[in-house]
C-alpha positions in Angstrom: -0.1 0.3 -0.3 1.4 3.1 -0.8 0.5 6.2 1.3 0.4 9.4 0.3 0.5 13.0 2.6 -1.5 15.7 1.1 -3.3 18.6 2.4 -4.9 21.8 1.2 -7.3 24.7 2.1 -9.6 25.9 -0.4 -7.6 25.4 -3.8 -4.1 25.4 -2.3 -1.8 23.4 -1.0 -0.4 23.7 2.0 3.2 23.5 2.3 4.4 23.1 5.8 3.0 20.0 7.7 1.8 21.6 10.9 1.6 18.0 13.3 2.8 14.8 12.0 -0.3 12.2 10.9 -0.5 9.3 12.3 -0.6 7.7 8.5 3.0 9.4 8.7 4.0 5.9 10.6 4.9 2.7 8.7 3.1 0.5 11.6 0.4 2.6 12.0 -0.3 1.8 8.3 0.4 -1.6 8.5 -1.9 -1.6 11.7 -4.6 -0.6 9.1 -4.0 -2.6 6.7 -4.9 -5.8 9.0 -7.5 -4.9 10.4 -8.8 -4.2 6.6 -7.8 -7.5 6.1 -9.4 -9.4 9.3 -12.6 -7.7 7.5 -12.5 -9.4 4.5 -11.5 -5.5 2.8 -8.2 -4.9 1.2 -7.0 -1.9 1.9 -5.6 0.1 -1.0 -4.1 3.4 -1.5 -3.3 5.8 2.0 -3.6 9.7 1.8 -2.7 11.9 5.4 -3.7 15.1 5.6 -0.7 17.9 6.7 -2.9 19.6 8.9 -3.5 20.6 12.4 -6.5 17.8 13.6 -4.7 14.1 11.9 -7.1 13.4 8.9 -6.7 10.4 6.8 -8.5 8.8 4.3 -7.9 4.8 3.2 -9.0 3.3 -0.2 -10.7 -0.3 0.7 -12.4 -2.9 -1.4 -14.3 -5.9 -0.6 -15.4 -9.2 -2.7 -19.3 -9.1 -4.2 -19.2 -4.9 -3.4 -19.6 -3.0 -6.3 -19.1 0.8 -5.4 -15.8 1.6 -4.4 -15.7 2.3 -0.5 -13.5 4.4 1.4 -12.7 5.1 5.2 -12.4 8.7 6.4 -10.9 9.6 9.9 -12.5 13.4 10.0 -9.9 14.4 13.1 -11.6 18.0 13.1 -14.4 16.3 13.7 -13.5 13.5 15.5 -15.6 11.0 13.7 -14.4 7.4 11.7 -16.9 7.4 8.5 -17.4 4.0 5.8 -18.1 6.2 2.6 -19.4 4.8 -0.7 -19.1 6.0 -4.4 -22.1 7.5 -5.3 -23.6 6.2 -8.8 -22.7 10.0 -10.3 -20.5 10.8 -7.7 -19.8 11.9 -4.2 -19.8 9.9 -1.8 -21.8 8.7 0.9 -21.7 8.3 4.8 -23.2 4.4 4.6 -21.7 4.5 8.6 -20.1 6.4 11.2 -19.0 6.2 14.8 -16.5 7.5 17.2 -13.3 6.0 18.5 -12.8 5.5 22.1 -9.2 6.9 21.3 -7.6 8.7 18.7 -4.5 5.9 18.5 -3.3 3.3 17.0 -5.5 0.8 19.0 -8.7 2.5 19.2 -8.6 2.9 14.8 -8.4 -0.1 14.8 -11.2 -1.3 16.7 -12.9 1.4 15.1 -12.4 -0.1 11.2 -13.1 -3.4 13.0 -16.7 -1.9 14.0 -16.6 -0.7 10.3 -16.3 -3.1 8.4 -18.7 -5.6 10.9 
């Protein structure tokens, strides 16, 4: 899985990293990929925001699911979200949960709960 770090405000990229995102950590990325695999999914591209909230997105693939899905950690609103791509474009929130703690263990448990 290749990780990417991006963040933008409006239409301009943010050039200075405000705080490290968990997605910069290879062990964290591997733990999230493992949680996806344990739930029968394959983790794809991992994107983390270079900003003050630690937001990240991981694409997931699941056999038998036709629409693209992704897991979003919205660090600003402290929500873990499973989103499905809409046929006409855009995304809809399929499930939304809170995590016990915004750390690796909390996110792994949250991913497992989202993908049940």
